[in-house]
N, C-alpha and C positions, 0 to 999 in steps of 0.2 A: 735675489730679492723678488724677481718675477715669479719664480717657482713657488716661493712661500705664499704669495698672494693667490696663485692658482690653486694650491692645496687648501688654503683657507676658504676659498670660494666653494670648492668641492665639498668640504666639511660642512659648511653652512647650508648648502643646498641639500646634502644628505640628511642633516639634522632636521631641516624644514620638512622634507618628505616624511621622515619618521614621525614628526609631531603631527602633521596633517593626517597621515594614514592611521596612526594610532595602533591599536592591537590587531587590526585587520592585516597589517603588513606581516606581523609575526605569524598569524594564522595561515596566511598565504605561503610563507616560507615553509611552515610545517607540512602543508599539503603537498608542496613540491617535493619535499624530502620523502614523504610517504609514497608518492607516485614513482619516484626514482627507485625506492627500495622494492616495492611490490610489482611494479609494472602497471601499465595502463589497464589491462584486462582485469587483473585482480582488484585494482583500486575501484573501477567501475562496478565490479561484481559486489564488492563490500558496500558500496553506496546503495546499490539497488536492493540488496538484502536488508539493509537498514530501513529503506523506504517501504519494502514489503512488510516488515515487522510493524512499523508504525501504522500502516494502513490496516493491517489485520487487527492490531490491538485497539485502535481508536476509531475505526470506521466499520469494518466488517463484523466484528464480534458484537458491538452494541446494536447494529442493525439486525443481526440474526436474533439476538435476545428480544428486541422489540417485536419482531415478527412472530416469535414464538408466543409472546404474551397476547398479541392482537389476534392472530389466526390460530385457532385451536388445532387445525389439521396440518400446520406447517412443521416440518422437521427435516433435517438433512440426513438422509439414509447413508449407511456405510456401504462400501463396495460389496461386501458379502450379502447384505440385504438386497441390493440391486441385482446381484447374480441370481438370487432365489426368486425374486419377484420384480421383473423390470418395470411393471406398472407403478411401482412405489415411487418412481422418480417424480410423478405428478405432485407428491407431497412436498417436494423441494421447491416448487414454484409458488410463491406467495399468492394466496387468494384463489388459486386454481380449484382446489377441492371444495372450498366453501362456495365458490360461485357455481360449480357443477351441481352441488347438492341443492342450492337455491333454485337453479334452473329446473332440476328434476321435480322439486316440490311445486313449482309454478306450472309444470306441464309443458315447458318450452322444449325440453330435451327428453327423449325416451331413455330410461335407465338401461345401462348395459346388462345383458343377462348372459349367464353361462349355461350352456346345455350340458346336463349331466347324464 
């Protein structure tokens, strides 16, 4: 009789935990199973790759498109373009070329000249 009461109490407490935790309990168990199958390193790598994708799609790309609309001199050069002309990296800095052109126009900075 004592054993039946003990198991009934365990069942009631377990059911209470499941009701309070709700779907988070099942999601937690699924994550534990995935960590056991993949290992800690691969699990963290997959989480970080997902975070990187979200940041790129929802933060970096819209920011780059906005800067391309606002600053006419802004663009991100390719590695091949940088190899041919290293000074082109200045175009990848938002506002740098436009500010330099404005400073030259106002006479604050002397424009760079190339001796031929």
